[in-house]
C-alpha positions as CSV (number, residue, x, y, z in Angstrom):
1,M,1.7,-0.8,-5.0
2,G,1.9,-4.6,-5.7
3,A,4.9,-4.3,-8.3
4,T,7.2,-7.3,-8.1
5,Q,10.7,-6.3,-7.1
6,D,13.1,-6.7,-4.1
7,C,13.8,-4.0,-1.7
8,T,17.0,-2.8,-3.2
9,V,15.5,-2.3,-6.6
10,L,12.7,-0.2,-5.2
11,V,15.3,2.1,-3.5
12,E,17.6,2.1,-6.6
13,V,14.8,3.3,-8.8
14,A,13.8,6.0,-6.4
15,L,17.4,7.3,-6.2
16,R,17.8,7.2,-9.9
17,S,14.6,9.3,-10.2
18,I,16.2,12.1,-8.4
19,G,19.3,11.9,-10.5
20,K,21.6,9.7,-8.4
21,S,23.9,7.2,-10.2
22,V,23.1,3.9,-8.6
23,G,24.5,0.4,-9.3
24,D,23.2,-2.9,-8.0
25,L,23.6,-2.4,-4.2
26,A,23.0,-4.5,-1.0
27,P,21.0,-2.9,1.6
28,E,23.9,-1.7,3.7
29,Q,25.4,0.1,0.8
30,F,22.8,2.7,0.7
31,Y,24.4,4.5,3.7
32,Q,26.7,6.2,1.1
33,Y,24.0,8.2,-0.3
34,G,23.3,10.4,2.6
35,T,23.8,11.2,6.3
36,A,22.5,9.1,9.3
37,V,19.7,10.9,11.3
38,S,18.1,9.9,14.5
39,T,14.4,10.5,13.5
40,P,13.2,9.9,10.0
41,T,11.3,12.4,7.8
42,P,9.4,11.5,4.6
43,G,12.0,10.4,1.8
44,D,14.5,9.1,4.3
45,L,16.1,5.5,3.8
46,V,15.3,3.0,6.5
47,I,18.1,0.5,6.5
48,R,18.6,-2.6,8.7
49,P,20.7,-5.8,8.0
50,G,19.2,-7.4,4.8
51,H,16.6,-4.9,4.1
52,V,16.2,-1.2,2.9
53,A,12.9,0.7,2.7
54,I,11.6,4.5,2.3
55,Y,9.8,6.3,5.1
56,V,6.9,8.0,3.8
57,G,5.5,9.7,7.0
58,N,3.0,9.1,9.7
59,G,5.0,6.0,11.0
60,Q,4.7,4.2,7.6
61,V,7.4,2.9,5.1
62,I,7.2,1.5,1.6
63,S,9.1,-1.8,1.0
64,S,9.6,-4.5,-1.5
65,G,10.8,-8.1,-0.4
66,M,9.3,-8.2,3.0
67,N,9.2,-11.8,4.5
68,G,10.3,-13.2,1.3
69,A,7.4,-11.7,-0.8
70,N,8.4,-9.5,-3.7
71,A,5.4,-7.2,-3.6
72,T,5.8,-3.5,-2.9
73,I,3.8,-2.6,0.4
74,L,3.0,0.1,2.6
75,H,3.4,-1.1,6.2
76,P,4.4,0.4,9.9
77,L,8.0,1.5,10.5
78,S,7.6,-0.7,13.6
79,D,7.9,-3.8,11.5
80,L,11.5,-2.9,11.0
81,P,13.0,-2.7,14.6
82,G,16.4,-1.5,15.0
83,S,16.6,0.2,11.6
84,S,18.8,3.1,10.9
85,Y,17.7,6.2,8.9
86,V,19.6,8.0,6.2
87,R,18.7,11.4,4.7
88,V,19.7,11.4,1.0
89,N,22.1,14.2,0.0
90,P,20.8,16.5,-2.6
């Protein structure tokens, strides 16, 4: 935690770690890596306009770039109302 990066870099690095070829993306472009689901499970992407995060379970997400800060933080999913959830394709 505490690494300096924005939200897209955090998720791009995570996707590359599982073998996905990822360029420099905007948050809304992450939909292409999976299927929309109604309820998140650990590992799902949490996407809303201007932000992307990773659901880690127990109502928590890991994000970077929240509220203009570039720190990587663990915080409640409820901080991201109106989000969509994407399960990354294998």
